[in-house]
KOLMI-591016 format. One record per residue (C-alpha): x, y, z; residue number from 1. Coordinates in steps of 0.2 Angstrom, whole numbers. Layout:
KOLMI-591016
<site><X>X</X><Y>Y</Y><Z>Z</Z><seq>NUM</seq></site>
...
This chain:
KOLMI-591016
<site><X>473</X><Y>520</Y><Z>541</Z><seq>1</seq></site>
<site><X>491</X><Y>517</Y><Z>546</Z><seq>2</seq></site>
<site><X>504</X><Y>519</Y><Z>532</Z><seq>3</seq></site>
<site><X>514</X><Y>504</Y><Z>537</Z><seq>4</seq></site>
<site><X>527</X><Y>496</Y><Z>526</Z><seq>5</seq></site>
<site><X>525</X><Y>479</Y><Z>534</Z><seq>6</seq></site>
<site><X>509</X><Y>471</Y><Z>540</Z><seq>7</seq></site>
<site><X>502</X><Y>455</Y><Z>548</Z><seq>8</seq></site>
<site><X>485</X><Y>449</Y><Z>541</Z><seq>9</seq></site>
<site><X>471</X><Y>438</Y><Z>547</Z><seq>10</seq></site>
<site><X>460</X><Y>427</Y><Z>537</Z><seq>11</seq></site>
<site><X>444</X><Y>438</Y><Z>536</Z><seq>12</seq></site>
<site><X>452</X><Y>453</Y><Z>528</Z><seq>13</seq></site>
<site><X>461</X><Y>441</Y><Z>515</Z><seq>14</seq></site>
<site><X>444</X><Y>433</Y><Z>511</Z><seq>15</seq></site>
<site><X>435</X><Y>450</Y><Z>511</Z><seq>16</seq></site>
<site><X>448</X><Y>457</Y><Z>499</Z><seq>17</seq></site>
<site><X>446</X><Y>442</Y><Z>487</Z><seq>18</seq></site>
<site><X>427</X><Y>445</Y><Z>488</Z><seq>19</seq></site>
<site><X>430</X><Y>464</Y><Z>484</Z><seq>20</seq></site>
<site><X>443</X><Y>463</Y><Z>471</Z><seq>21</seq></site>
<site><X>444</X><Y>445</Y><Z>465</Z><seq>22</seq></site>
<site><X>463</X><Y>444</Y><Z>470</Z><seq>23</seq></site>
<site><X>475</X><Y>450</Y><Z>483</Z><seq>24</seq></site>
<site><X>488</X><Y>460</Y><Z>473</Z><seq>25</seq></site>
<site><X>482</X><Y>476</Y><Z>481</Z><seq>26</seq></site>
<site><X>491</X><Y>471</Y><Z>496</Z><seq>27</seq></site>
<site><X>508</X><Y>469</Y><Z>487</Z><seq>28</seq></site>
<site><X>506</X><Y>486</Y><Z>480</Z><seq>29</seq></site>
<site><X>503</X><Y>494</Y><Z>497</Z><seq>30</seq></site>
<site><X>515</X><Y>485</Y><Z>508</Z><seq>31</seq></site>
<site><X>533</X><Y>479</Y><Z>506</Z><seq>32</seq></site>
<site><X>530</X><Y>464</Y><Z>517</Z><seq>33</seq></site>
<site><X>513</X><Y>455</Y><Z>521</Z><seq>34</seq></site>
<site><X>515</X><Y>442</Y><Z>534</Z><seq>35</seq></site>
<site><X>503</X><Y>428</Y><Z>536</Z><seq>36</seq></site>
<site><X>504</X><Y>417</Y><Z>552</Z><seq>37</seq></site>
<site><X>505</X><Y>398</Y><Z>549</Z><seq>38</seq></site>
<site><X>488</X><Y>397</Y><Z>559</Z><seq>39</seq></site>
<site><X>480</X><Y>409</Y><Z>547</Z><seq>40</seq></site>
<site><X>486</X><Y>400</Y><Z>532</Z><seq>41</seq></site>
<site><X>479</X><Y>383</Y><Z>539</Z><seq>42</seq></site>
<site><X>462</X><Y>392</Y><Z>542</Z><seq>43</seq></site>
<site><X>462</X><Y>398</Y><Z>524</Z><seq>44</seq></site>
<site><X>468</X><Y>382</Y><Z>516</Z><seq>45</seq></site>
<site><X>454</X><Y>372</Y><Z>525</Z><seq>46</seq></site>
<site><X>443</X><Y>381</Y><Z>513</Z><seq>47</seq></site>
<site><X>427</X><Y>382</Y><Z>523</Z><seq>48</seq></site>
<site><X>411</X><Y>376</Y><Z>515</Z><seq>49</seq></site>
<site><X>415</X><Y>384</Y><Z>498</Z><seq>50</seq></site>
<site><X>434</X><Y>385</Y><Z>496</Z><seq>51</seq></site>
<site><X>431</X><Y>403</Y><Z>493</Z><seq>52</seq></site>
<site><X>448</X><Y>413</Y><Z>492</Z><seq>53</seq></site>
<site><X>459</X><Y>397</Y><Z>493</Z><seq>54</seq></site>
<site><X>465</X><Y>398</Y><Z>475</Z><seq>55</seq></site>
<site><X>469</X><Y>417</Y><Z>476</Z><seq>56</seq></site>
<site><X>478</X><Y>414</Y><Z>492</Z><seq>57</seq></site>
<site><X>488</X><Y>400</Y><Z>486</Z><seq>58</seq></site>
<site><X>493</X><Y>409</Y><Z>470</Z><seq>59</seq></site>
<site><X>499</X><Y>424</Y><Z>480</Z><seq>60</seq></site>
<site><X>517</X><Y>418</Y><Z>482</Z><seq>61</seq></site>
<site><X>523</X><Y>435</Y><Z>486</Z><seq>62</seq></site>
<site><X>515</X><Y>434</Y><Z>503</Z><seq>63</seq></site>
<site><X>527</X><Y>429</Y><Z>518</Z><seq>64</seq></site>
<site><X>518</X><Y>414</Y><Z>524</Z><seq>65</seq></site>
<site><X>525</X><Y>407</Y><Z>540</Z><seq>66</seq></site>
<site><X>529</X><Y>388</Y><Z>539</Z><seq>67</seq></site>
<site><X>528</X><Y>384</Y><Z>558</Z><seq>68</seq></site>
<site><X>515</X><Y>386</Y><Z>571</Z><seq>69</seq></site>
<site><X>518</X><Y>400</Y><Z>584</Z><seq>70</seq></site>
<site><X>519</X><Y>399</Y><Z>603</Z><seq>71</seq></site>
<site><X>505</X><Y>410</Y><Z>607</Z><seq>72</seq></site>
<site><X>503</X><Y>419</Y><Z>624</Z><seq>73</seq></site>
<site><X>489</X><Y>411</Y><Z>635</Z><seq>74</seq></site>
<site><X>481</X><Y>428</Y><Z>636</Z><seq>75</seq></site>
<site><X>479</X><Y>430</Y><Z>617</Z><seq>76</seq></site>
<site><X>473</X><Y>412</Y><Z>616</Z><seq>77</seq></site>
<site><X>460</X><Y>414</Y><Z>629</Z><seq>78</seq></site>
<site><X>454</X><Y>430</Y><Z>622</Z><seq>79</seq></site>
<site><X>453</X><Y>427</Y><Z>604</Z><seq>80</seq></site>
<site><X>452</X><Y>414</Y><Z>590</Z><seq>81</seq></site>
<site><X>468</X><Y>406</Y><Z>585</Z><seq>82</seq></site>
<site><X>470</X><Y>416</Y><Z>569</Z><seq>83</seq></site>
<site><X>468</X><Y>433</Y><Z>577</Z><seq>84</seq></site>
<site><X>479</X><Y>428</Y><Z>592</Z><seq>85</seq></site>
<site><X>493</X><Y>422</Y><Z>580</Z><seq>86</seq></site>
<site><X>492</X><Y>438</Y><Z>570</Z><seq>87</seq></site>
<site><X>495</X><Y>449</Y><Z>586</Z><seq>88</seq></site>
<site><X>508</X><Y>436</Y><Z>592</Z><seq>89</seq></site>
<site><X>518</X><Y>436</Y><Z>576</Z><seq>90</seq></site>
<site><X>517</X><Y>456</Y><Z>575</Z><seq>91</seq></site>
<site><X>524</X><Y>457</Y><Z>593</Z><seq>92</seq></site>
<site><X>537</X><Y>444</Y><Z>589</Z><seq>93</seq></site>
<site><X>543</X><Y>452</Y><Z>573</Z><seq>94</seq></site>
<site><X>541</X><Y>470</Y><Z>580</Z><seq>95</seq></site>
<site><X>529</X><Y>473</Y><Z>565</Z><seq>96</seq></site>
<site><X>518</X><Y>488</Y><Z>571</Z><seq>97</seq></site>
<site><X>503</X><Y>486</Y><Z>561</Z><seq>98</seq></site>
<site><X>490</X><Y>471</Y><Z>559</Z><seq>99</seq></site>
<site><X>475</X><Y>469</Y><Z>548</Z><seq>100</seq></site>
<site><X>460</X><Y>462</Y><Z>558</Z><seq>101</seq></site>
<site><X>442</X><Y>465</Y><Z>554</Z><seq>102</seq></site>
<site><X>434</X><Y>458</Y><Z>570</Z><seq>103</seq></site>
<site><X>430</X><Y>471</Y><Z>584</Z><seq>104</seq></site>
<site><X>437</X><Y>461</Y><Z>599</Z><seq>105</seq></site>
<site><X>453</X><Y>457</Y><Z>589</Z><seq>106</seq></site>
<site><X>456</X><Y>475</Y><Z>585</Z><seq>107</seq></site>
<site><X>453</X><Y>480</Y><Z>603</Z><seq>108</seq></site>
<site><X>466</X><Y>468</Y><Z>609</Z><seq>109</seq></site>
<site><X>478</X><Y>472</Y><Z>596</Z><seq>110</seq></site>
<site><X>477</X><Y>491</Y><Z>601</Z><seq>111</seq></site>
<site><X>479</X><Y>486</Y><Z>619</Z><seq>112</seq></site>
<site><X>495</X><Y>477</Y><Z>614</Z><seq>113</seq></site>
<site><X>502</X><Y>493</Y><Z>606</Z><seq>114</seq></site>
<site><X>499</X><Y>489</Y><Z>588</Z><seq>115</seq></site>
<site><X>491</X><Y>500</Y><Z>575</Z><seq>116</seq></site>
<site><X>476</X><Y>492</Y><Z>566</Z><seq>117</seq></site>
<site><X>468</X><Y>492</Y><Z>549</Z><seq>118</seq></site>
<site><X>455</X><Y>481</Y><Z>541</Z><seq>119</seq></site>
<site><X>449</X><Y>476</Y><Z>524</Z><seq>120</seq></site>
<site><X>439</X><Y>492</Y><Z>522</Z><seq>121</seq></site>
<site><X>455</X><Y>502</Y><Z>528</Z><seq>122</seq></site>
<site><X>465</X><Y>493</Y><Z>515</Z><seq>123</seq></site>
<site><X>453</X><Y>497</Y><Z>501</Z><seq>124</seq></site>
<site><X>452</X><Y>516</Y><Z>507</Z><seq>125</seq></site>
<site><X>471</X><Y>517</Y><Z>507</Z><seq>126</seq></site>
<site><X>472</X><Y>510</Y><Z>490</Z><seq>127</seq></site>
<site><X>459</X><Y>522</Y><Z>483</Z><seq>128</seq></site>
<site><X>468</X><Y>536</Y><Z>492</Z><seq>129</seq></site>
<site><X>484</X><Y>531</Y><Z>484</Z><seq>130</seq></site>
<site><X>477</X><Y>531</Y><Z>466</Z><seq>131</seq></site>
<site><X>471</X><Y>514</Y><Z>463</Z><seq>132</seq></site>
<site><X>455</X><Y>513</Y><Z>453</Z><seq>133</seq></site>
<site><X>444</X><Y>506</Y><Z>466</Z><seq>134</seq></site>
<site><X>425</X><Y>511</Y><Z>468</Z><seq>135</seq></site>
<site><X>422</X><Y>507</Y><Z>486</Z><seq>136</seq></site>
<site><X>403</X><Y>506</Y><Z>484</Z><seq>137</seq></site>
<site><X>406</X><Y>492</Y><Z>471</Z><seq>138</seq></site>
<site><X>419</X><Y>483</Y><Z>482</Z><seq>139</seq></site>
<site><X>407</X><Y>483</Y><Z>497</Z><seq>140</seq></site>
<site><X>393</X><Y>476</Y><Z>486</Z><seq>141</seq></site>
<site><X>404</X><Y>462</Y><Z>481</Z><seq>142</seq></site>
<site><X>409</X><Y>459</Y><Z>499</Z><seq>143</seq></site>
<site><X>391</X><Y>458</Y><Z>505</Z><seq>144</seq></site>
<site><X>386</X><Y>446</Y><Z>490</Z><seq>145</seq></site>
<site><X>400</X><Y>434</Y><Z>497</Z><seq>146</seq></site>
<site><X>392</X><Y>436</Y><Z>515</Z><seq>147</seq></site>
<site><X>406</X><Y>447</Y><Z>522</Z><seq>148</seq></site>
<site><X>398</X><Y>455</Y><Z>537</Z><seq>149</seq></site>
<site><X>399</X><Y>474</Y><Z>537</Z><seq>150</seq></site>
<site><X>389</X><Y>485</Y><Z>549</Z><seq>151</seq></site>
<site><X>380</X><Y>500</Y><Z>542</Z><seq>152</seq></site>
<site><X>391</X><Y>511</Y><Z>552</Z><seq>153</seq></site>
<site><X>407</X><Y>504</Y><Z>543</Z><seq>154</seq></site>
<site><X>398</X><Y>505</Y><Z>526</Z><seq>155</seq></site>
<site><X>393</X><Y>523</Y><Z>529</Z><seq>156</seq></site>
<site><X>410</X><Y>528</Y><Z>535</Z><seq>157</seq></site>
<site><X>419</X><Y>519</Y><Z>520</Z><seq>158</seq></site>
<site><X>407</X><Y>528</Y><Z>508</Z><seq>159</seq></site>
<site><X>410</X><Y>545</Y><Z>516</Z><seq>160</seq></site>
<site><X>429</X><Y>543</Y><Z>517</Z><seq>161</seq></site>
<site><X>429</X><Y>538</Y><Z>498</Z><seq>162</seq></site>
<site><X>418</X><Y>553</Y><Z>494</Z><seq>163</seq></site>
<site><X>405</X><Y>541</Y><Z>487</Z><seq>164</seq></site>
<site><X>390</X><Y>545</Y><Z>498</Z><seq>165</seq></site>
């Protein structure tokens, strides 16, 4: 889990954290700067089929939400969805060393681009490690109830790291 001060975050970790904790304030307590690419903001604000997380995202006025679309490298656009590609591109443009992406391919390409990677589970574990009163097992159960996909390997890892096996 990188101990970064600045991070660029994708849609799925934002939605997962809302599912786990009901809000996004944990990000504000862990990072000085949390950047959200314009493309990611647009994905969230569309709201999907249930509008889940839109209210919490909109209320988090401390997030640094980009207001203009990025010019994204063709390699990133051809390899990833627009949200993940924009997260990596923004991090590279702003020289921010850490990104928060949950999807395996996005994480792999971020690492290949020289970036450190964390995800929604990594954020929860860091928060717990830094003394926030988070029960990882309960957070995971809430995520699963909102159809956040987590592999059994990730769940076992998270519970083990948190000392909740």
